[in-house]
C-alpha positions as CSV (number, residue, x, y, z in Angstrom):
1,X,1.5,-5.2,3.4
2,X,4.8,-6.7,4.4
3,X,6.0,-6.0,7.9
4,X,8.0,-2.9,8.4
5,X,11.8,-2.9,8.4
6,X,13.1,-2.0,11.9
7,X,12.5,1.8,12.2
8,X,16.2,2.5,12.9
9,X,16.9,1.8,9.3
10,X,14.3,4.1,7.8
11,X,14.4,7.9,7.3
12,X,11.5,10.0,8.4
13,X,10.2,10.2,4.8
14,X,10.3,6.4,4.3
15,X,8.6,5.9,7.7
16,X,5.8,8.2,6.7
17,X,5.4,6.6,3.3
18,X,5.2,3.2,5.0
19,X,2.6,4.5,7.5
20,X,0.5,5.8,4.7
21,X,0.8,2.6,2.7
22,X,0.1,0.4,5.7
23,X,-2.9,2.3,7.0
24,X,-4.4,2.6,3.5
25,X,-3.9,-1.1,2.9
26,X,-5.6,-2.0,6.2
27,X,-8.5,0.3,5.6
28,X,-9.2,-1.1,2.1
29,X,-8.8,-4.6,3.3
30,X,-11.2,-3.9,6.1
31,X,-13.8,-2.7,3.6
32,X,-13.4,-5.9,1.6
33,X,-14.0,-8.0,4.7
34,X,-17.4,-6.4,5.4
35,X,-20.4,-8.2,4.1
36,X,-22.1,-5.0,3.2
37,X,-19.3,-3.3,1.3
38,X,-20.5,-0.1,-0.3
39,X,-19.7,0.0,-4.1
40,X,-18.8,3.7,-3.8
41,X,-16.4,3.0,-1.0
42,X,-14.8,0.1,-3.0
43,X,-14.4,2.4,-6.0
44,X,-12.7,5.0,-3.8
45,X,-10.3,2.5,-2.4
46,X,-9.5,1.2,-5.9
47,X,-8.8,4.7,-7.1
48,X,-6.8,5.6,-4.0
49,X,-4.6,2.5,-4.5
50,X,-4.0,3.0,-8.2
51,X,-3.6,6.8,-8.1
52,X,-1.9,7.4,-4.8
53,X,-0.4,4.2,-3.3
54,X,1.3,2.7,-6.4
55,X,2.9,6.1,-7.2
56,X,4.0,6.4,-3.6
57,X,5.5,2.9,-3.7
58,X,7.3,3.8,-7.0
59,X,8.7,6.9,-5.4
60,X,10.0,4.8,-2.5
61,X,11.7,2.5,-5.0
62,X,13.4,5.4,-6.8
63,X,15.0,6.8,-3.6
64,X,18.7,6.6,-4.3
65,X,20.0,6.5,-0.7
66,X,16.9,5.6,1.3
67,X,15.0,2.9,-0.7
68,X,13.7,0.0,1.3
69,X,15.1,-3.4,0.3
70,X,14.1,-4.6,-3.2
71,X,12.5,-7.7,-1.6
72,X,10.3,-5.6,0.6
73,X,9.3,-3.3,-2.4
74,X,8.3,-6.4,-4.5
75,X,6.3,-7.9,-1.6
76,X,4.5,-4.6,-1.1
77,X,3.8,-4.2,-4.8
78,X,2.4,-7.7,-4.9
79,X,0.2,-7.2,-1.9
80,X,-1.2,-3.9,-3.4
81,X,-1.8,-5.6,-6.7
82,X,-3.7,-8.4,-5.1
83,X,-5.7,-5.9,-3.1
84,X,-6.6,-3.9,-6.2
85,X,-7.6,-7.1,-8.1
86,X,-9.8,-8.2,-5.2
87,X,-11.5,-4.8,-5.0
88,X,-12.1,-4.9,-8.7
89,X,-13.9,-8.2,-8.6
90,X,-15.8,-7.4,-5.4
């Protein structure tokens, strides 16, 4: 996940979305780093990323007044895409 934009520039909704994205990314990445990754846990993280995190990122991008910078959104989408691809092949 790209680093957060300074909090003073985020609304409470965007901060919460970033927290969810960041914590979920770290959790899934942590599961991948384990040598004994449970296939069920990997499937759960894959599903969570595709069904929850990508839609959340899309909703952030669609915010008219509060959307994070486009560069940050693209970097976040790229990071999530790589994570999902890595989970899929694990």
